[in-house]
C-alpha positions as CSV (number, residue, x, y, z in Angstrom):
1,M,-19.0,-108.9,137.3
2,S,-20.0,-107.8,140.5
3,A,-18.5,-104.6,142.1
4,A,-16.4,-106.7,144.5
5,E,-15.0,-108.4,141.5
6,V,-14.0,-105.5,140.0
7,W,-12.5,-104.1,142.9
8,Q,-10.2,-107.0,143.4
9,K,-8.9,-106.8,140.0
10,A,-8.1,-103.3,140.4
11,L,-6.4,-104.0,144.0
12,A,-5.0,-106.7,142.8
13,D,-3.6,-104.4,139.6
14,V,-2.5,-101.8,141.6
15,L,-0.5,-104.1,144.2
16,K,1.0,-106.2,141.4
17,G,1.4,-109.3,143.6
18,R,3.4,-107.3,146.3
19,P,3.1,-108.8,149.9
20,P,1.1,-106.8,152.8
21,S,4.5,-106.4,154.2
22,I,5.9,-104.4,151.2
23,I,2.9,-102.8,150.7
24,A,1.9,-101.5,154.6
25,P,4.8,-99.0,154.6
26,I,4.2,-97.0,151.8
27,V,0.3,-96.3,153.2
28,G,1.3,-96.2,156.9
29,V,-0.4,-98.6,158.0
30,T,0.2,-102.7,159.2
31,P,0.4,-105.7,156.9
32,A,-2.8,-106.7,158.8
33,A,-4.3,-103.9,157.2
34,V,-3.6,-104.9,153.8
35,G,-4.5,-108.5,154.5
36,A,-8.1,-107.3,155.3
37,W,-8.3,-104.9,151.8
38,L,-7.0,-108.3,150.2
39,R,-9.7,-110.4,151.7
40,G,-12.2,-107.7,151.2
41,E,-13.0,-107.1,154.8
42,S,-12.3,-103.6,154.4
43,V,-11.1,-100.6,151.9
44,P,-8.5,-98.1,151.7
45,C,-9.7,-95.1,153.1
46,G,-9.4,-92.1,149.5
47,W,-5.7,-90.9,150.2
48,R,-4.1,-94.0,150.6
49,W,-6.1,-95.3,147.7
50,R,-4.8,-92.4,145.3
51,A,-0.9,-93.0,147.2
52,L,-1.0,-96.5,145.7
53,V,-2.3,-95.9,142.8
54,I,0.7,-93.1,142.3
55,E,3.4,-95.4,143.6
56,A,2.3,-98.2,141.2
57,K,2.5,-95.7,138.5
58,M,-1.2,-96.2,137.4
59,E,-2.1,-92.4,137.5
60,D,-3.5,-92.6,134.1
61,R,-6.3,-94.8,135.5
62,W,-7.1,-92.7,138.4
63,P,-11.0,-91.9,137.8
64,E,-11.4,-95.8,137.0
65,L,-9.5,-97.0,140.0
66,S,-11.2,-94.5,142.1
67,A,-14.6,-95.3,140.9
68,V,-14.1,-98.7,141.7
69,R,-12.9,-98.2,145.6
70,D,-15.8,-95.6,146.0
71,A,-18.4,-98.3,144.6
72,V,-17.0,-100.8,146.6
73,E,-16.6,-98.4,150.1
74,R,-20.5,-97.5,149.5
75,K,-21.4,-100.7,149.5
76,P,-24.5,-100.6,151.5
77,T,-23.9,-104.8,153.2
78,G,-21.2,-103.5,154.7
79,R,-19.4,-105.4,158.5
80,P,-21.5,-104.3,161.3
81,R,-19.4,-101.6,163.4
82,L,-18.1,-103.3,166.4
83,P,-19.2,-102.4,169.9
84,K,-17.3,-99.4,172.1
85,A,-15.9,-102.2,174.0
86,V,-14.4,-104.2,171.5
87,R,-12.6,-101.2,169.6
88,L,-10.9,-99.9,173.1
89,E,-9.6,-103.1,173.5
90,R,-8.2,-103.6,170.1
91,L,-6.5,-99.9,170.5
92,N,-5.4,-100.7,174.2
93,K,-3.5,-104.0,172.4
94,Q,-2.2,-101.6,169.7
95,I,-0.9,-99.3,172.3
96,Q,0.7,-102.1,174.7
97,E,2.4,-103.7,171.5
98,V,3.7,-100.2,170.3
99,Q,5.2,-100.1,174.4
100,N,6.3,-102.9,174.1
101,G,8.5,-102.1,170.4
């Protein structure tokens, strides 16, 4: 089983089939961010992953689950960094969304 497959299984175990709209508030992210995790486009940071593991009452599996996340995060073939202009455009869009409610 590849690292990505092991990661997807670990993520599914921790999220327990709950939709992104339920998971997102637990760690202070948007449902879109959780969707990106589920699609394999990104990986939650260490402290968010720990919070999800604790919330799922899987602390006894922390060494295993942490190692799986770390292995995928350090994968050398990640997505290239977006150009600064694109990142700023997305940030401005998020700011506008917050300001408009």
